[in-house]
mmCIF file of the C-alpha atoms, coordinates in Angstrom:
data_MODEL
# 
_entry.id   MODEL 
# 
loop_
_atom_site.group_PDB 
_atom_site.id 
_atom_site.type_symbol 
_atom_site.label_atom_id 
_atom_site.label_alt_id 
_atom_site.label_comp_id 
_atom_site.label_asym_id 
_atom_site.label_entity_id 
_atom_site.label_seq_id 
_atom_site.pdbx_PDB_ins_code 
_atom_site.Cartn_x 
_atom_site.Cartn_y 
_atom_site.Cartn_z 
_atom_site.occupancy 
_atom_site.B_iso_or_equiv 
_atom_site.pdbx_formal_charge 
_atom_site.auth_seq_id 
_atom_site.auth_comp_id 
_atom_site.auth_asym_id 
_atom_site.auth_atom_id 
_atom_site.pdbx_PDB_model_num 
ATOM 1   C CA . MET A 1 1   ? 0.000  0.000   0.000   1.00 0.00 ? 1   MET A CA 1 
ATOM 2   C CA . ASN A 1 2   ? 1.370  3.376   -0.973  1.00 0.00 ? 2   ASN A CA 1 
ATOM 3   C CA . PRO A 1 3   ? 1.107  5.964   1.831   1.00 0.00 ? 3   PRO A CA 1 
ATOM 4   C CA . THR A 1 4   ? 1.761  8.886   -0.509  1.00 0.00 ? 4   THR A CA 1 
ATOM 5   C CA . PRO A 1 5   ? -1.308 11.156  -0.719  1.00 0.00 ? 5   PRO A CA 1 
ATOM 6   C CA . ILE A 1 6   ? -3.251 11.329  -3.958  1.00 0.00 ? 6   ILE A CA 1 
ATOM 7   C CA . GLN A 1 7   ? -2.351 14.362  -6.028  1.00 0.00 ? 7   GLN A CA 1 
ATOM 8   C CA . SER A 1 8   ? -5.316 16.717  -5.772  1.00 0.00 ? 8   SER A CA 1 
ATOM 9   C CA . ALA A 1 9   ? -4.644 19.107  -8.637  1.00 0.00 ? 9   ALA A CA 1 
ATOM 10  C CA . PRO A 1 10  ? -6.144 17.960  -11.940 1.00 0.00 ? 10  PRO A CA 1 
ATOM 11  C CA . LEU A 1 11  ? -3.673 17.171  -14.695 1.00 0.00 ? 11  LEU A CA 1 
ATOM 12  C CA . ASP A 1 12  ? -4.023 18.566  -18.190 1.00 0.00 ? 12  ASP A CA 1 
ATOM 13  C CA . GLY A 1 13  ? -3.140 16.665  -21.350 1.00 0.00 ? 13  GLY A CA 1 
ATOM 14  C CA . ASN A 1 14  ? 0.423  17.956  -21.521 1.00 0.00 ? 14  ASN A CA 1 
ATOM 15  C CA . ALA A 1 15  ? 1.092  16.924  -17.929 1.00 0.00 ? 15  ALA A CA 1 
ATOM 16  C CA . ARG A 1 16  ? -0.325 13.451  -18.524 1.00 0.00 ? 16  ARG A CA 1 
ATOM 17  C CA . GLN A 1 17  ? 1.792  12.977  -21.620 1.00 0.00 ? 17  GLN A CA 1 
ATOM 18  C CA . ALA A 1 18  ? 4.882  14.204  -19.796 1.00 0.00 ? 18  ALA A CA 1 
ATOM 19  C CA . LEU A 1 19  ? 4.299  11.914  -16.816 1.00 0.00 ? 19  LEU A CA 1 
ATOM 20  C CA . ALA A 1 20  ? 3.667  8.874   -18.996 1.00 0.00 ? 20  ALA A CA 1 
ATOM 21  C CA . LEU A 1 21  ? 6.845  9.604   -20.933 1.00 0.00 ? 21  LEU A CA 1 
ATOM 22  C CA . ALA A 1 22  ? 8.678  10.056  -17.632 1.00 0.00 ? 22  ALA A CA 1 
ATOM 23  C CA . GLY A 1 23  ? 7.552  6.520   -16.801 1.00 0.00 ? 23  GLY A CA 1 
ATOM 24  C CA . VAL A 1 24  ? 9.272  5.290   -19.951 1.00 0.00 ? 24  VAL A CA 1 
ATOM 25  C CA . PHE A 1 25  ? 12.525 7.009   -19.018 1.00 0.00 ? 25  PHE A CA 1 
ATOM 26  C CA . GLN A 1 26  ? 12.219 5.826   -15.434 1.00 0.00 ? 26  GLN A CA 1 
ATOM 27  C CA . ALA A 1 27  ? 12.259 2.300   -16.810 1.00 0.00 ? 27  ALA A CA 1 
ATOM 28  C CA . ALA A 1 28  ? 15.248 3.178   -18.983 1.00 0.00 ? 28  ALA A CA 1 
ATOM 29  C CA . ALA A 1 29  ? 17.159 4.561   -15.990 1.00 0.00 ? 29  ALA A CA 1 
ATOM 30  C CA . VAL A 1 30  ? 16.293 1.536   -13.832 1.00 0.00 ? 30  VAL A CA 1 
ATOM 31  C CA . VAL A 1 31  ? 17.455 -0.867  -16.563 1.00 0.00 ? 31  VAL A CA 1 
ATOM 32  C CA . ASP A 1 32  ? 20.739 1.015   -16.823 1.00 0.00 ? 32  ASP A CA 1 
ATOM 33  C CA . GLN A 1 33  ? 21.229 1.038   -13.054 1.00 0.00 ? 33  GLN A CA 1 
ATOM 34  C CA . LEU A 1 34  ? 20.591 -2.693  -12.795 1.00 0.00 ? 34  LEU A CA 1 
ATOM 35  C CA . ALA A 1 35  ? 22.835 -3.548  -15.732 1.00 0.00 ? 35  ALA A CA 1 
ATOM 36  C CA . ARG A 1 36  ? 25.765 -1.459  -14.529 1.00 0.00 ? 36  ARG A CA 1 
ATOM 37  C CA . THR A 1 37  ? 25.558 -1.757  -10.724 1.00 0.00 ? 37  THR A CA 1 
ATOM 38  C CA . GLY A 1 38  ? 23.131 -4.552  -9.877  1.00 0.00 ? 38  GLY A CA 1 
ATOM 39  C CA . GLN A 1 39  ? 21.157 -2.035  -7.773  1.00 0.00 ? 39  GLN A CA 1 
ATOM 40  C CA . CYS A 1 40  ? 18.399 0.434   -8.590  1.00 0.00 ? 40  CYS A CA 1 
ATOM 41  C CA . ASP A 1 41  ? 16.177 3.092   -7.069  1.00 0.00 ? 41  ASP A CA 1 
ATOM 42  C CA . GLU A 1 42  ? 13.665 0.945   -5.164  1.00 0.00 ? 42  GLU A CA 1 
ATOM 43  C CA . ARG A 1 43  ? 10.832 3.474   -5.308  1.00 0.00 ? 43  ARG A CA 1 
ATOM 44  C CA . ALA A 1 44  ? 11.285 3.791   -9.055  1.00 0.00 ? 44  ALA A CA 1 
ATOM 45  C CA . TRP A 1 45  ? 11.412 0.004   -9.412  1.00 0.00 ? 45  TRP A CA 1 
ATOM 46  C CA . SER A 1 46  ? 8.281  -0.729  -7.381  1.00 0.00 ? 46  SER A CA 1 
ATOM 47  C CA . THR A 1 47  ? 6.365  1.999   -9.238  1.00 0.00 ? 47  THR A CA 1 
ATOM 48  C CA . LEU A 1 48  ? 7.182  0.313   -12.553 1.00 0.00 ? 48  LEU A CA 1 
ATOM 49  C CA . VAL A 1 49  ? 6.090  -3.112  -11.318 1.00 0.00 ? 49  VAL A CA 1 
ATOM 50  C CA . ARG A 1 50  ? 2.823  -1.854  -9.857  1.00 0.00 ? 50  ARG A CA 1 
ATOM 51  C CA . ALA A 1 51  ? 2.023  0.142   -12.986 1.00 0.00 ? 51  ALA A CA 1 
ATOM 52  C CA . THR A 1 52  ? 2.532  -3.002  -15.071 1.00 0.00 ? 52  THR A CA 1 
ATOM 53  C CA . LEU A 1 53  ? 0.275  -5.085  -12.852 1.00 0.00 ? 53  LEU A CA 1 
ATOM 54  C CA . ASP A 1 54  ? -2.499 -2.476  -12.626 1.00 0.00 ? 54  ASP A CA 1 
ATOM 55  C CA . THR A 1 55  ? -4.191 -3.048  -15.975 1.00 0.00 ? 55  THR A CA 1 
ATOM 56  C CA . ASP A 1 56  ? -7.470 -1.405  -14.946 1.00 0.00 ? 56  ASP A CA 1 
ATOM 57  C CA . PRO A 1 57  ? -6.629 1.594   -12.740 1.00 0.00 ? 57  PRO A CA 1 
ATOM 58  C CA . PRO A 1 58  ? -9.458 3.778   -11.412 1.00 0.00 ? 58  PRO A CA 1 
ATOM 59  C CA . SER A 1 59  ? -7.669 6.933   -12.615 1.00 0.00 ? 59  SER A CA 1 
ATOM 60  C CA . PHE A 1 60  ? -4.628 8.094   -14.537 1.00 0.00 ? 60  PHE A CA 1 
ATOM 61  C CA . GLU A 1 61  ? -2.899 9.088   -11.303 1.00 0.00 ? 61  GLU A CA 1 
ATOM 62  C CA . ALA A 1 62  ? -3.449 5.659   -9.762  1.00 0.00 ? 62  ALA A CA 1 
ATOM 63  C CA . ILE A 1 63  ? -1.176 4.083   -12.369 1.00 0.00 ? 63  ILE A CA 1 
ATOM 64  C CA . TYR A 1 64  ? 1.913  5.572   -10.747 1.00 0.00 ? 64  TYR A CA 1 
ATOM 65  C CA . GLY A 1 65  ? 0.675  5.505   -7.157  1.00 0.00 ? 65  GLY A CA 1 
ATOM 66  C CA . GLY A 1 66  ? -1.095 8.841   -6.967  1.00 0.00 ? 66  GLY A CA 1 
ATOM 67  C CA . HIS A 1 67  ? 1.834  11.270  -6.741  1.00 0.00 ? 67  HIS A CA 1 
ATOM 68  C CA . HIS A 1 68  ? 4.277  12.336  -9.429  1.00 0.00 ? 68  HIS A CA 1 
ATOM 69  C CA . ASN A 1 69  ? 7.252  11.925  -7.093  1.00 0.00 ? 69  ASN A CA 1 
ATOM 70  C CA . ASN A 1 70  ? 6.879  8.182   -7.568  1.00 0.00 ? 70  ASN A CA 1 
ATOM 71  C CA . LEU A 1 71  ? 8.167  8.988   -11.063 1.00 0.00 ? 71  LEU A CA 1 
ATOM 72  C CA . ARG A 1 72  ? 10.901 11.326  -9.809  1.00 0.00 ? 72  ARG A CA 1 
ATOM 73  C CA . LEU A 1 73  ? 13.741 9.350   -11.372 1.00 0.00 ? 73  LEU A CA 1 
ATOM 74  C CA . GLY A 1 74  ? 11.943 9.373   -14.712 1.00 0.00 ? 74  GLY A CA 1 
ATOM 75  C CA . ILE A 1 75  ? 11.046 13.065  -14.478 1.00 0.00 ? 75  ILE A CA 1 
ATOM 76  C CA . ASP A 1 76  ? 14.640 14.044  -13.763 1.00 0.00 ? 76  ASP A CA 1 
ATOM 77  C CA . THR A 1 77  ? 15.919 11.777  -16.529 1.00 0.00 ? 77  THR A CA 1 
ATOM 78  C CA . LEU A 1 78  ? 13.415 13.075  -19.076 1.00 0.00 ? 78  LEU A CA 1 
ATOM 79  C CA . GLN A 1 79  ? 14.150 16.690  -18.156 1.00 0.00 ? 79  GLN A CA 1 
ATOM 80  C CA . ALA A 1 80  ? 17.841 16.056  -18.819 1.00 0.00 ? 80  ALA A CA 1 
ATOM 81  C CA . VAL A 1 81  ? 17.071 14.394  -22.160 1.00 0.00 ? 81  VAL A CA 1 
ATOM 82  C CA . MET A 1 82  ? 14.715 17.170  -23.293 1.00 0.00 ? 82  MET A CA 1 
ATOM 83  C CA . SER A 1 83  ? 17.213 19.851  -22.185 1.00 0.00 ? 83  SER A CA 1 
ATOM 84  C CA . ARG A 1 84  ? 20.044 18.099  -24.031 1.00 0.00 ? 84  ARG A CA 1 
ATOM 85  C CA . GLN A 1 85  ? 21.994 17.803  -20.796 1.00 0.00 ? 85  GLN A CA 1 
ATOM 86  C CA . PRO A 1 86  ? 24.645 15.082  -20.498 1.00 0.00 ? 86  PRO A CA 1 
ATOM 87  C CA . THR A 1 87  ? 22.751 11.801  -20.239 1.00 0.00 ? 87  THR A CA 1 
ATOM 88  C CA . GLU A 1 88  ? 23.953 8.222   -20.235 1.00 0.00 ? 88  GLU A CA 1 
ATOM 89  C CA . PRO A 1 89  ? 23.667 7.212   -23.934 1.00 0.00 ? 89  PRO A CA 1 
ATOM 90  C CA . ALA A 1 90  ? 22.283 3.794   -22.987 1.00 0.00 ? 90  ALA A CA 1 
ATOM 91  C CA . VAL A 1 91  ? 19.430 5.416   -21.043 1.00 0.00 ? 91  VAL A CA 1 
ATOM 92  C CA . MET A 1 92  ? 18.413 7.492   -24.055 1.00 0.00 ? 92  MET A CA 1 
ATOM 93  C CA . ARG A 1 93  ? 18.620 4.426   -26.298 1.00 0.00 ? 93  ARG A CA 1 
ATOM 94  C CA . TYR A 1 94  ? 16.511 2.293   -23.969 1.00 0.00 ? 94  TYR A CA 1 
ATOM 95  C CA . GLY A 1 95  ? 13.875 5.017   -23.628 1.00 0.00 ? 95  GLY A CA 1 
ATOM 96  C CA . PHE A 1 96  ? 13.397 5.654   -27.329 1.00 0.00 ? 96  PHE A CA 1 
ATOM 97  C CA . SER A 1 97  ? 13.627 1.920   -28.050 1.00 0.00 ? 97  SER A CA 1 
ATOM 98  C CA . MET A 1 98  ? 10.737 1.203   -25.685 1.00 0.00 ? 98  MET A CA 1 
ATOM 99  C CA . VAL A 1 99  ? 8.618  3.755   -27.549 1.00 0.00 ? 99  VAL A CA 1 
ATOM 100 C CA . LEU A 1 100 ? 9.454  2.008   -30.810 1.00 0.00 ? 100 LEU A CA 1 
ATOM 101 C CA . LEU A 1 101 ? 8.678  -1.387  -29.295 1.00 0.00 ? 101 LEU A CA 1 
ATOM 102 C CA . MET A 1 102 ? 5.324  -0.051  -28.093 1.00 0.00 ? 102 MET A CA 1 
ATOM 103 C CA . GLN A 1 103 ? 4.460  1.003   -31.638 1.00 0.00 ? 103 GLN A CA 1 
ATOM 104 C CA . LYS A 1 104 ? 5.167  -2.499  -32.903 1.00 0.00 ? 104 LYS A CA 1 
ATOM 105 C CA . LEU A 1 105 ? 3.076  -3.983  -30.093 1.00 0.00 ? 105 LEU A CA 1 
ATOM 106 C CA . ARG A 1 106 ? 0.100  -1.753  -30.942 1.00 0.00 ? 106 ARG A CA 1 
ATOM 107 C CA . LYS A 1 107 ? 0.016  -3.299  -34.420 1.00 0.00 ? 107 LYS A CA 1 
ATOM 108 C CA . ASP A 1 108 ? -0.078 -6.851  -33.043 1.00 0.00 ? 108 ASP A CA 1 
ATOM 109 C CA . SER A 1 109 ? -3.556 -7.369  -31.586 1.00 0.00 ? 109 SER A CA 1 
ATOM 110 C CA . ALA A 1 110 ? -2.899 -11.036 -30.783 1.00 0.00 ? 110 ALA A CA 1 
ATOM 111 C CA . MET A 1 111 ? 0.123  -10.157 -28.671 1.00 0.00 ? 111 MET A CA 1 
ATOM 112 C CA . MET A 1 112 ? -1.800 -7.383  -26.950 1.00 0.00 ? 112 MET A CA 1 
ATOM 113 C CA . GLN A 1 113 ? -4.484 -9.896  -26.014 1.00 0.00 ? 113 GLN A CA 1 
ATOM 114 C CA . THR A 1 114 ? -1.908 -12.411 -24.792 1.00 0.00 ? 114 THR A CA 1 
ATOM 115 C CA . LEU A 1 115 ? -0.272 -9.776  -22.612 1.00 0.00 ? 115 LEU A CA 1 
ATOM 116 C CA . GLY A 1 116 ? -3.609 -8.817  -21.083 1.00 0.00 ? 116 GLY A CA 1 
ATOM 117 C CA . GLU A 1 117 ? -4.616 -12.384 -20.340 1.00 0.00 ? 117 GLU A CA 1 
ATOM 118 C CA . ARG A 1 118 ? -1.300 -13.367 -18.825 1.00 0.00 ? 118 ARG A CA 1 
ATOM 119 C CA . LEU A 1 119 ? -1.043 -10.210 -16.764 1.00 0.00 ? 119 LEU A CA 1 
ATOM 120 C CA . GLN A 1 120 ? -4.327 -11.185 -15.124 1.00 0.00 ? 120 GLN A CA 1 
ATOM 121 C CA . ARG A 1 121 ? -2.711 -14.426 -13.983 1.00 0.00 ? 121 ARG A CA 1 
ATOM 122 C CA . VAL A 1 122 ? 0.327  -12.581 -12.661 1.00 0.00 ? 122 VAL A CA 1 
ATOM 123 C CA . GLN A 1 123 ? -2.025 -10.277 -10.748 1.00 0.00 ? 123 GLN A CA 1 
ATOM 124 C CA . SER A 1 124 ? -3.238 -13.332 -8.828  1.00 0.00 ? 124 SER A CA 1 
ATOM 125 C CA . GLN A 1 125 ? 0.356  -14.168 -7.972  1.00 0.00 ? 125 GLN A CA 1 
ATOM 126 C CA . ALA A 1 126 ? 0.962  -10.605 -6.812  1.00 0.00 ? 126 ALA A CA 1 
ATOM 127 C CA . ALA A 1 127 ? -2.139 -10.688 -4.623  1.00 0.00 ? 127 ALA A CA 1 
ATOM 128 C CA . HIS A 1 128 ? -0.722 -13.769 -2.886  1.00 0.00 ? 128 HIS A CA 1 
ATOM 129 C CA . PHE A 1 129 ? 3.008  -12.972 -2.687  1.00 0.00 ? 129 PHE A CA 1 
ATOM 130 C CA . GLY A 1 130 ? 3.205  -9.167  -3.046  1.00 0.00 ? 130 GLY A CA 1 
ATOM 131 C CA . ASP A 1 131 ? 3.844  -6.999  -6.102  1.00 0.00 ? 131 ASP A CA 1 
ATOM 132 C CA . THR A 1 132 ? 7.641  -7.148  -6.113  1.00 0.00 ? 132 THR A CA 1 
ATOM 133 C CA . HIS A 1 133 ? 8.072  -10.725 -4.898  1.00 0.00 ? 133 HIS A CA 1 
ATOM 134 C CA . GLU A 1 134 ? 10.641 -12.793 -6.773  1.00 0.00 ? 134 GLU A CA 1 
ATOM 135 C CA . ASN A 1 135 ? 7.945  -15.118 -8.152  1.00 0.00 ? 135 ASN A CA 1 
ATOM 136 C CA . VAL A 1 136 ? 6.010  -12.164 -9.580  1.00 0.00 ? 136 VAL A CA 1 
ATOM 137 C CA . VAL A 1 137 ? 9.141  -10.639 -11.102 1.00 0.00 ? 137 VAL A CA 1 
ATOM 138 C CA . ALA A 1 138 ? 10.046 -14.008 -12.628 1.00 0.00 ? 138 ALA A CA 1 
ATOM 139 C CA . SER A 1 139 ? 6.597  -14.230 -14.220 1.00 0.00 ? 139 SER A CA 1 
ATOM 140 C CA . LEU A 1 140 ? 6.747  -10.690 -15.590 1.00 0.00 ? 140 LEU A CA 1 
ATOM 141 C CA . GLY A 1 141 ? 10.231 -11.287 -16.967 1.00 0.00 ? 141 GLY A CA 1 
ATOM 142 C CA . GLU A 1 142 ? 9.088  -14.485 -18.632 1.00 0.00 ? 142 GLU A CA 1 
ATOM 143 C CA . LEU A 1 143 ? 6.092  -12.662 -20.100 1.00 0.00 ? 143 LEU A CA 1 
ATOM 144 C CA . TYR A 1 144 ? 8.361  -10.045 -21.682 1.00 0.00 ? 144 TYR A CA 1 
ATOM 145 C CA . GLN A 1 145 ? 10.681 -12.724 -23.029 1.00 0.00 ? 145 GLN A CA 1 
ATOM 146 C CA . GLU A 1 146 ? 7.858  -14.723 -24.616 1.00 0.00 ? 146 GLU A CA 1 
ATOM 147 C CA . THR A 1 147 ? 6.098  -11.729 -26.175 1.00 0.00 ? 147 THR A CA 1 
ATOM 148 C CA . LEU A 1 148 ? 7.922  -8.449  -26.754 1.00 0.00 ? 148 LEU A CA 1 
ATOM 149 C CA . SER A 1 149 ? 11.369 -9.992  -27.151 1.00 0.00 ? 149 SER A CA 1 
ATOM 150 C CA . THR A 1 150 ? 10.107 -12.122 -30.051 1.00 0.00 ? 150 THR A CA 1 
ATOM 151 C CA . PHE A 1 151 ? 9.887  -9.073  -32.316 1.00 0.00 ? 151 PHE A CA 1 
ATOM 152 C CA . ARG A 1 152 ? 12.679 -8.764  -34.843 1.00 0.00 ? 152 ARG A CA 1 
ATOM 153 C CA . TYR A 1 153 ? 13.478 -5.418  -33.227 1.00 0.00 ? 153 TYR A CA 1 
ATOM 154 C CA . ARG A 1 154 ? 14.922 -6.110  -29.779 1.00 0.00 ? 154 ARG A CA 1 
ATOM 155 C CA . ILE A 1 155 ? 16.360 -3.970  -27.013 1.00 0.00 ? 155 ILE A CA 1 
ATOM 156 C CA . VAL A 1 156 ? 19.936 -5.006  -26.292 1.00 0.00 ? 156 VAL A CA 1 
ATOM 157 C CA . VAL A 1 157 ? 20.949 -4.182  -22.724 1.00 0.00 ? 157 VAL A CA 1 
ATOM 158 C CA . GLN A 1 158 ? 24.592 -3.383  -22.064 1.00 0.00 ? 158 GLN A CA 1 
ATOM 159 C CA . GLY A 1 159 ? 26.254 -3.564  -18.671 1.00 0.00 ? 159 GLY A CA 1 
ATOM 160 C CA . GLU A 1 160 ? 28.544 -5.549  -16.420 1.00 0.00 ? 160 GLU A CA 1 
ATOM 161 C CA . PRO A 1 161 ? 28.568 -9.110  -17.842 1.00 0.00 ? 161 PRO A CA 1 
ATOM 162 C CA . SER A 1 162 ? 28.791 -10.782 -14.438 1.00 0.00 ? 162 SER A CA 1 
ATOM 163 C CA . LEU A 1 163 ? 25.802 -8.773  -13.180 1.00 0.00 ? 163 LEU A CA 1 
ATOM 164 C CA . LEU A 1 164 ? 23.739 -9.414  -16.296 1.00 0.00 ? 164 LEU A CA 1 
ATOM 165 C CA . GLN A 1 165 ? 24.166 -13.157 -15.725 1.00 0.00 ? 165 GLN A CA 1 
ATOM 166 C CA . SER A 1 166 ? 23.524 -13.097 -11.975 1.00 0.00 ? 166 SER A CA 1 
ATOM 167 C CA . SER A 1 167 ? 20.480 -14.664 -10.342 1.00 0.00 ? 167 SER A CA 1 
ATOM 168 C CA . MET A 1 168 ? 17.188 -12.889 -11.169 1.00 0.00 ? 168 MET A CA 1 
ATOM 169 C CA . MET A 1 169 ? 18.934 -10.024 -12.983 1.00 0.00 ? 169 MET A CA 1 
ATOM 170 C CA . PRO A 1 170 ? 17.623 -10.923 -16.466 1.00 0.00 ? 170 PRO A CA 1 
ATOM 171 C CA . GLU A 1 171 ? 14.107 -11.188 -15.007 1.00 0.00 ? 171 GLU A CA 1 
ATOM 172 C CA . ARG A 1 172 ? 14.381 -7.832  -13.224 1.00 0.00 ? 172 ARG A CA 1 
ATOM 173 C CA . ILE A 1 173 ? 15.648 -6.097  -16.355 1.00 0.00 ? 173 ILE A CA 1 
ATOM 174 C CA . ARG A 1 174 ? 12.919 -7.620  -18.527 1.00 0.00 ? 174 ARG A CA 1 
ATOM 175 C CA . THR A 1 175 ? 10.317 -6.612  -15.945 1.00 0.00 ? 175 THR A CA 1 
ATOM 176 C CA . ALA A 1 176 ? 11.571 -3.018  -16.029 1.00 0.00 ? 176 ALA A CA 1 
ATOM 177 C CA . LEU A 1 177 ? 11.422 -3.035  -19.835 1.00 0.00 ? 177 LEU A CA 1 
ATOM 178 C CA . LEU A 1 178 ? 7.859  -4.354  -19.698 1.00 0.00 ? 178 LEU A CA 1 
ATOM 179 C CA . GLY A 1 179 ? 7.002  -1.496  -17.347 1.00 0.00 ? 179 GLY A CA 1 
ATOM 180 C CA . GLY A 1 180 ? 8.548  0.978   -19.761 1.00 0.00 ? 180 GLY A CA 1 
ATOM 181 C CA . VAL A 1 181 ? 6.467  -0.328  -22.655 1.00 0.00 ? 181 VAL A CA 1 
ATOM 182 C CA . ARG A 1 182 ? 3.380  -0.109  -20.430 1.00 0.00 ? 182 ARG A CA 1 
ATOM 183 C CA . PHE A 1 183 ? 4.123  3.598   -19.831 1.00 0.00 ? 183 PHE A CA 1 
ATOM 184 C CA . ALA A 1 184 ? 4.830  4.066   -23.550 1.00 0.00 ? 184 ALA A CA 1 
ATOM 185 C CA . LEU A 1 185 ? 1.349  2.708   -24.309 1.00 0.00 ? 185 LEU A CA 1 
ATOM 186 C CA . LEU A 1 186 ? -0.061 5.091   -21.727 1.00 0.00 ? 186 LEU A CA 1 
ATOM 187 C CA . TRP A 1 187 ? 1.822  7.967   -23.345 1.00 0.00 ? 187 TRP A CA 1 
ATOM 188 C CA . HIS A 1 188 ? 0.339  7.088   -26.738 1.00 0.00 ? 188 HIS A CA 1 
ATOM 189 C CA . GLN A 1 189 ? -3.151 6.818   -25.227 1.00 0.00 ? 189 GLN A CA 1 
ATOM 190 C CA . GLN A 1 190 ? -2.732 10.337  -23.863 1.00 0.00 ? 190 GLN A CA 1 
ATOM 191 C CA . GLY A 1 191 ? -1.897 11.659  -27.325 1.00 0.00 ? 191 GLY A CA 1 
ATOM 192 C CA . GLY A 1 192 ? 1.876  11.271  -27.281 1.00 0.00 ? 192 GLY A CA 1 
ATOM 193 C CA . ARG A 1 193 ? 3.559  10.864  -30.672 1.00 0.00 ? 193 ARG A CA 1 
ATOM 194 C CA . ARG A 1 194 ? 7.193  10.397  -31.692 1.00 0.00 ? 194 ARG A CA 1 
ATOM 195 C CA . TRP A 1 195 ? 7.365  13.594  -33.737 1.00 0.00 ? 195 TRP A CA 1 
ATOM 196 C CA . ARG A 1 196 ? 6.430  15.582  -30.634 1.00 0.00 ? 196 ARG A CA 1 
ATOM 197 C CA . LEU A 1 197 ? 9.597  14.412  -28.939 1.00 0.00 ? 197 LEU A CA 1 
ATOM 198 C CA . VAL A 1 198 ? 11.474 16.493  -31.498 1.00 0.00 ? 198 VAL A CA 1 
ATOM 199 C CA . PHE A 1 199 ? 9.184  19.457  -32.029 1.00 0.00 ? 199 PHE A CA 1 
ATOM 200 C CA . GLN A 1 200 ? 7.629  19.908  -28.586 1.00 0.00 ? 200 GLN A CA 1 
ATOM 201 C CA . ARG A 1 201 ? 10.617 19.693  -26.252 1.00 0.00 ? 201 ARG A CA 1 
ATOM 202 C CA . SER A 1 202 ? 9.734  23.031  -24.650 1.00 0.00 ? 202 SER A CA 1 
ATOM 203 C CA . ALA A 1 203 ? 6.166  21.949  -23.931 1.00 0.00 ? 203 ALA A CA 1 
ATOM 204 C CA . ILE A 1 204 ? 7.371  18.738  -22.312 1.00 0.00 ? 204 ILE A CA 1 
ATOM 205 C CA . LYS A 1 205 ? 9.944  20.560  -20.175 1.00 0.00 ? 205 LYS A CA 1 
ATOM 206 C CA . ARG A 1 206 ? 7.359  23.150  -19.097 1.00 0.00 ? 206 ARG A CA 1 
ATOM 207 C CA . ALA A 1 207 ? 4.835  20.462  -18.155 1.00 0.00 ? 207 ALA A CA 1 
ATOM 208 C CA . LEU A 1 208 ? 7.444  18.658  -16.042 1.00 0.00 ? 208 LEU A CA 1 
ATOM 209 C CA . ARG A 1 209 ? 8.427  21.886  -14.262 1.00 0.00 ? 209 ARG A CA 1 
ATOM 210 C CA . GLU A 1 210 ? 4.811  22.759  -13.531 1.00 0.00 ? 210 GLU A CA 1 
ATOM 211 C CA . LEU A 1 211 ? 4.186  19.422  -11.830 1.00 0.00 ? 211 LEU A CA 1 
ATOM 212 C CA . ASP A 1 212 ? 6.339  20.489  -8.905  1.00 0.00 ? 212 ASP A CA 1 
ATOM 213 C CA . SER A 1 213 ? 4.312  23.681  -8.464  1.00 0.00 ? 213 SER A CA 1 
ATOM 214 C CA . HIS A 1 214 ? 1.083  21.784  -7.717  1.00 0.00 ? 214 HIS A CA 1 
# 
């Protein structure tokens, strides 16, 4: 249960797009952290897992736990990317790759249905063990491997070889990628489009700044 209070101020379309995109880059940052250090921001990680499991949230805000600070890592990462500040190249690649993977998924209705059905089964696991339990993460990682990683276009994760091969690390990384694609779908549902990443940088940066003024 997340003790963080629900954000009371209503979000406009730009803010929703920016937050959903921040979720994508939160996943990218978590993947990079795991691959290079074996550790990651736990709040960022649990937010990704819960967003993936919550396939029928009561509100947009509920997807990320009710407060934008649950996406703080993603917000800070996205602000750096949009401002052309020095950013780990792998993080940028993972983020934009998840958007591309989402677009391929949207065109595959059978895979979309499979993901929905299997996520319902994982939800039952999560209800029994807890959202971030090893069994749940293993199931989510397997789901990514058997669906999204079967596309010809794949996301190649780079990092410390010994860490990438350590126990549960492949599953954790795949789970984070699945969470990123989930946020990419949310971004598209809120009107996000790839061309806007190029031509509407200022709008995205402004929306992210304004979130902290609520």
